[in-house]
VMD Tcl script that builds the backbone (N, CA, C; Angstrom):
set m [mol new atoms 198]
animate dup $m
set s [atomselect $m all]
$s set {name element resname resid chain x y z} {
  {N N UNK 1 A 49.894 28.284 21.264}
  {CA C UNK 1 A 49.283 29.566 21.377}
  {C C UNK 1 A 47.982 29.614 20.563}
  {N N UNK 2 A 47.001 30.247 21.133}
  {CA C UNK 2 A 45.718 30.352 20.449}
  {C C UNK 2 A 45.665 31.689 19.752}
  {N N UNK 3 A 44.890 31.677 18.634}
  {CA C UNK 3 A 44.693 32.847 17.834}
  {C C UNK 3 A 43.400 33.499 18.287}
  {N N UNK 4 A 43.426 34.842 18.519}
  {CA C UNK 4 A 42.240 35.503 18.962}
  {C C UNK 4 A 41.164 35.405 17.878}
  {N N UNK 5 A 39.895 35.168 18.273}
  {CA C UNK 5 A 38.809 35.107 17.356}
  {C C UNK 5 A 38.253 36.490 17.104}
  {N N UNK 6 A 38.307 36.930 15.869}
  {CA C UNK 6 A 37.753 38.222 15.537}
  {C C UNK 6 A 36.516 38.036 14.628}
  {N N UNK 7 A 35.420 38.614 15.043}
  {CA C UNK 7 A 34.237 38.540 14.247}
  {C C UNK 7 A 33.869 39.994 13.803}
  {N N UNK 8 A 34.002 40.236 12.521}
  {CA C UNK 8 A 33.740 41.582 12.015}
  {C C UNK 8 A 32.219 41.788 11.717}
  {N N UNK 9 A 31.544 40.796 11.422}
  {CA C UNK 9 A 30.146 40.975 11.001}
  {C C UNK 9 A 29.183 40.865 12.205}
  {N N UNK 10 A 29.216 41.915 12.987}
  {CA C UNK 10 A 28.362 42.018 14.161}
  {C C UNK 10 A 27.363 43.151 13.926}
  {N N UNK 11 A 26.160 42.932 14.396}
  {CA C UNK 11 A 25.068 43.966 14.251}
  {C C UNK 11 A 24.680 44.450 15.657}
  {N N UNK 12 A 24.270 45.719 15.683}
  {CA C UNK 12 A 23.776 46.290 16.908}
  {C C UNK 12 A 22.250 46.096 16.954}
  {N N UNK 13 A 21.650 46.407 18.112}
  {CA C UNK 13 A 20.213 46.348 18.211}
  {C C UNK 13 A 19.601 47.387 17.242}
  {N N UNK 14 A 20.206 48.507 17.116}
  {CA C UNK 14 A 19.728 49.521 16.170}
  {C C UNK 14 A 19.754 48.997 14.757}
  {N N UNK 15 A 20.843 48.305 14.404}
  {CA C UNK 15 A 20.911 47.693 13.062}
  {C C UNK 15 A 19.752 46.723 12.781}
  {N N UNK 16 A 19.456 45.846 13.774}
  {CA C UNK 16 A 18.350 44.941 13.632}
  {C C UNK 16 A 17.043 45.623 13.510}
  {N N UNK 17 A 16.823 46.611 14.386}
  {CA C UNK 17 A 15.507 47.316 14.413}
  {C C UNK 17 A 15.365 48.078 13.044}
  {N N UNK 18 A 16.383 48.689 12.555}
  {CA C UNK 18 A 16.318 49.345 11.279}
  {C C UNK 18 A 15.989 48.367 10.138}
  {N N UNK 19 A 16.651 47.238 10.169}
  {CA C UNK 19 A 16.465 46.253 9.066}
  {C C UNK 19 A 15.078 45.702 9.085}
  {N N UNK 20 A 14.448 45.582 10.268}
  {CA C UNK 20 A 13.113 45.009 10.388}
  {C C UNK 20 A 12.025 46.070 10.522}
  {N N UNK 21 A 12.426 47.350 10.597}
  {CA C UNK 21 A 11.505 48.434 10.736}
  {C C UNK 21 A 10.611 48.212 12.029}
  {N N UNK 22 A 11.237 47.940 13.119}
  {CA C UNK 22 A 10.585 47.770 14.424}
  {C C UNK 22 A 11.274 48.705 15.417}
  {N N UNK 23 A 10.498 48.977 16.511}
  {CA C UNK 23 A 11.068 49.791 17.564}
  {C C UNK 23 A 11.955 48.978 18.443}
  {N N UNK 24 A 12.847 49.705 19.187}
  {CA C UNK 24 A 13.755 49.005 20.129}
  {C C UNK 24 A 12.885 48.264 21.127}
  {N N UNK 25 A 11.802 48.878 21.571}
  {CA C UNK 25 A 10.921 48.262 22.540}
  {C C UNK 25 A 10.447 46.918 22.088}
  {N N UNK 26 A 10.082 46.808 20.817}
  {CA C UNK 26 A 9.641 45.506 20.228}
  {C C UNK 26 A 10.760 44.511 20.289}
  {N N UNK 27 A 11.979 44.945 19.915}
  {CA C UNK 27 A 13.084 43.999 19.994}
  {C C UNK 27 A 13.254 43.452 21.450}
  {N N UNK 28 A 13.222 44.318 22.442}
  {CA C UNK 28 A 13.395 43.845 23.801}
  {C C UNK 28 A 12.242 43.021 24.306}
  {N N UNK 29 A 11.038 43.278 23.736}
  {CA C UNK 29 A 9.903 42.379 24.067}
  {C C UNK 29 A 10.163 41.015 23.506}
  {N N UNK 30 A 10.623 40.967 22.275}
  {CA C UNK 30 A 11.025 39.623 21.697}
  {C C UNK 30 A 12.051 38.920 22.555}
  {N N UNK 31 A 13.035 39.693 23.042}
  {CA C UNK 31 A 14.060 39.042 23.966}
  {C C UNK 31 A 13.429 38.470 25.198}
  {N N UNK 32 A 12.447 39.208 25.778}
  {CA C UNK 32 A 11.761 38.658 26.988}
  {C C UNK 32 A 11.031 37.468 26.643}
  {N N UNK 33 A 10.439 37.337 25.458}
  {CA C UNK 33 A 9.693 36.168 25.056}
  {C C UNK 33 A 10.597 35.020 24.497}
  {N N UNK 34 A 11.874 35.324 24.429}
  {CA C UNK 34 A 12.860 34.434 23.897}
  {C C UNK 34 A 12.560 34.082 22.408}
  {N N UNK 35 A 12.171 35.101 21.638}
  {CA C UNK 35 A 11.904 34.927 20.240}
  {C C UNK 35 A 12.828 35.813 19.328}
  {N N UNK 36 A 13.685 36.532 19.988}
  {CA C UNK 36 A 14.620 37.422 19.268}
  {C C UNK 36 A 15.875 36.602 18.770}
  {N N UNK 37 A 16.604 37.116 17.825}
  {CA C UNK 37 A 17.819 36.443 17.415}
  {C C UNK 37 A 18.828 36.327 18.577}
  {N N UNK 38 A 19.681 35.286 18.602}
  {CA C UNK 38 A 20.651 35.196 19.667}
  {C C UNK 38 A 21.509 36.359 19.761}
  {N N UNK 39 A 21.739 36.830 21.002}
  {CA C UNK 39 A 22.571 38.023 21.215}
  {C C UNK 39 A 23.778 37.699 22.077}
  {N N UNK 40 A 24.795 38.498 21.928}
  {CA C UNK 40 A 25.993 38.515 22.844}
  {C C UNK 40 A 25.925 39.748 23.674}
  {N N UNK 41 A 26.232 39.605 24.953}
  {CA C UNK 41 A 26.188 40.781 25.837}
  {C C UNK 41 A 27.639 41.143 26.102}
  {N N UNK 42 A 28.000 42.363 25.719}
  {CA C UNK 42 A 29.374 42.847 25.934}
  {C C UNK 42 A 29.571 43.244 27.370}
  {N N UNK 43 A 30.850 43.360 27.782}
  {CA C UNK 43 A 31.109 43.781 29.199}
  {C C UNK 43 A 30.436 45.100 29.567}
  {N N UNK 44 A 30.246 45.989 28.621}
  {CA C UNK 44 A 29.641 47.305 28.906}
  {C C UNK 44 A 28.140 47.173 28.932}
  {N N UNK 45 A 27.550 45.997 28.682}
  {CA C UNK 45 A 26.132 45.780 28.720}
  {C C UNK 45 A 25.408 45.910 27.412}
  {N N UNK 46 A 26.100 46.376 26.409}
  {CA C UNK 46 A 25.447 46.502 25.073}
  {C C UNK 46 A 25.414 45.091 24.438}
  {N N UNK 47 A 24.377 44.985 23.569}
  {CA C UNK 47 A 24.166 43.716 22.824}
  {C C UNK 47 A 24.666 43.788 21.428}
  {N N UNK 48 A 25.161 42.645 20.990}
  {CA C UNK 48 A 25.517 42.481 19.560}
  {C C UNK 48 A 24.961 41.177 19.084}
  {N N UNK 49 A 24.666 41.199 17.747}
  {CA C UNK 49 A 24.078 39.989 17.170}
  {C C UNK 49 A 25.012 39.652 15.953}
  {N N UNK 50 A 25.484 38.375 15.911}
  {CA C UNK 50 A 26.296 37.958 14.750}
  {C C UNK 50 A 25.424 37.975 13.533}
  {N N UNK 51 A 25.984 38.489 12.462}
  {CA C UNK 51 A 25.174 38.556 11.219}
  {C C UNK 51 A 24.698 37.151 10.820}
  {N N UNK 52 A 25.508 36.145 10.991}
  {CA C UNK 52 A 25.152 34.790 10.578}
  {C C UNK 52 A 23.954 34.305 11.463}
  {N N UNK 53 A 23.996 34.666 12.730}
  {CA C UNK 53 A 22.872 34.284 13.637}
  {C C UNK 53 A 21.553 34.999 13.238}
  {N N UNK 54 A 21.681 36.285 12.819}
  {CA C UNK 54 A 20.515 37.008 12.365}
  {C C UNK 54 A 19.966 36.390 11.080}
  {N N UNK 55 A 20.821 35.996 10.159}
  {CA C UNK 55 A 20.401 35.333 8.929}
  {C C UNK 55 A 19.705 34.021 9.200}
  {N N UNK 56 A 20.240 33.230 10.139}
  {CA C UNK 56 A 19.621 31.990 10.466}
  {C C UNK 56 A 18.263 32.177 11.202}
  {N N UNK 57 A 18.199 33.188 12.058}
  {CA C UNK 57 A 16.962 33.512 12.716}
  {C C UNK 57 A 15.898 33.967 11.685}
  {N N UNK 58 A 16.276 34.766 10.707}
  {CA C UNK 58 A 15.341 35.190 9.710}
  {C C UNK 58 A 14.860 33.965 8.881}
  {N N UNK 59 A 15.753 33.074 8.599}
  {CA C UNK 59 A 15.395 31.928 7.785}
  {C C UNK 59 A 14.462 30.944 8.584}
  {N N UNK 60 A 14.530 31.001 9.904}
  {CA C UNK 60 A 13.677 30.159 10.766}
  {C C UNK 60 A 12.263 30.692 10.957}
  {N N UNK 61 A 12.007 31.923 10.564}
  {CA C UNK 61 A 10.689 32.434 10.743}
  {C C UNK 61 A 9.777 31.856 9.678}
  {N N UNK 62 A 8.502 31.597 10.111}
  {CA C UNK 62 A 7.540 31.018 9.239}
  {C C UNK 62 A 6.875 32.148 8.434}
  {N N UNK 63 A 6.649 31.855 7.139}
  {CA C UNK 63 A 5.960 32.812 6.279}
  {C C UNK 63 A 4.456 32.648 6.483}
  {N N UNK 64 A 3.797 33.760 6.775}
  {CA C UNK 64 A 2.376 33.814 7.058}
  {C C UNK 64 A 1.639 34.347 5.837}
  {N N UNK 65 A 0.480 33.811 5.494}
  {CA C UNK 65 A -0.387 34.393 4.495}
  {C C UNK 65 A -0.297 33.606 3.221}
  {N N UNK 66 A 0.270 32.425 3.219}
  {CA C UNK 66 A 0.261 31.597 2.020}
  {C C UNK 66 A -0.679 30.469 2.197}
}
mol reanalyze $m
mol bondsrecalc $m
mol representation Tube
mol addrep $m
């Protein structure tokens, strides 16, 4: 028997936009350009981002201005 996988640390698009201080439109533009953090699409069409994927995505961004 397999154990169901439960991931509690999931973020919404609004969570990401708030954390980065960007508009939802900006987030979806990043998705179109394939530069947004990896997302999971739920059966109802809503997106969720694993917190660990968001952290990895943030770490992968290059620092500009140095």
